[in-house]
C-alpha positions in Angstrom: -142.6 -39.8 -162.6 -143.9 -36.2 -161.7 -140.3 -35.1 -160.0 -138.8 -36.4 -162.9 -141.1 -34.3 -165.3 -140.5 -31.4 -162.9 -136.8 -31.6 -162.9 -136.7 -31.9 -166.5 -139.1 -28.7 -166.9 -136.4 -26.9 -164.5 -133.3 -27.7 -166.8 -135.7 -26.9 -170.4 -136.0 -23.6 -168.3 -132.9 -23.1 -167.3 -131.4 -23.9 -170.8 -133.8 -21.5 -172.7 -132.8 -18.7 -170.2 -129.3 -19.5 -171.2 -130.2 -19.3 -174.8 -132.5 -15.9 -174.2 -129.1 -14.1 -172.9 -127.0 -15.1 -176.1 -129.4 -14.1 -177.8 -129.8 -10.9 -175.9 -133.1 -10.9 -175.6 -136.0 -11.8 -173.1 -137.2 -15.5 -172.3 -140.4 -14.5 -173.1 -139.4 -13.6 -176.5 -137.7 -17.2 -176.8 -140.7 -18.7 -175.8 -142.6 -17.3 -178.6 -140.5 -18.9 -181.4 -143.1 -22.4 -182.4 -139.3 -24.3 -181.6 -139.5 -23.8 -177.6 -143.1 -23.2 -177.4 -144.1 -24.3 -174.2 -146.1 -27.5 -174.8 -148.8 -29.1 -172.6 -148.0 -32.3 -171.8 -150.9 -33.1 -169.4 
């Protein structure tokens, strides 16, 4: 289960990085948005 979560987090980070590129901003700025903010599930 841990491995699956790590894979999902890695995929999410990659997608957020692509979103940052599309928005011409930094990943840090994208992560500040409440809809995509990092959530602690643990």
